[in-house]
N, C-alpha and C positions, 0 to 999 in steps of 0.2 A: 836790504834786509827789512822785513816788515816788523814793525813794533806797534804796540798799543799806546794811544794817546788819549788823554782825558781833557774835557773842556768845561771848566768850572766857571760859574757866573759869580761875580763879586761886586758888592756895593756897600760902602760905609760899614765895613766889618761883617756884613752878612755874606755868607758863602753858600751857594747851591752847588754841591759837588756832583760831578758826572761820575756815576758808579759803573757805567757800561763802557764808555770810551769807544774809539774806532781804531781800526788798524790802518796804518799808512806806511808808505815806502820811503817818502822823502819830505823835505820841508815844504815844498810846493803843495803837496796834498794836505799837510797840516794847516797851512795858511788858508787854503780853500775851505776846509772843514770849519775852521774858526770863523771865517767870514759868513758861512752859511748859518752857524750858530748865532752870530750877531743879528743876522737878518730875522731869524726865527724869534729871537728875544724882542726885537723891535716890533714885530707883528703881534706878539703875545701881549705886550704891555701897552697901556693907554698912552696917548701922547703926553709927554712931560714926565711920565714914570720911567721911561727908558734912559733918561739922562743919568750919567754917573755909573752905569753898569759897565763892567769890564769882563771880557772873556779871558781866562787864564788857562793856557795850555800847559799840561804837565805830562811827563812820561810815566811809565810803570814803576819807576823808582821814586816817584813823587817830586822830581826835579822840575821846577817851573822853567819853561822854555820860551814862552811868548805871551805878551799881553796885548789885547786889542780892546780899545775903548769905543763905546757908542758915541 
């Protein structure tokens, strides 16, 4: 069953919410998307600024499912 998942970026109380999300069928797809999000964040931020950021995956009910740190 396909569901929508959101990938928020968090650091030191700052939260950048993903308002669009992506659809995924299983946990493998969710992890893959989260890892892509981390890579994009690393590429966007300058060296040293990326440290401390975390991608938090939540579902459409706002339940946090997964945390991946840079």
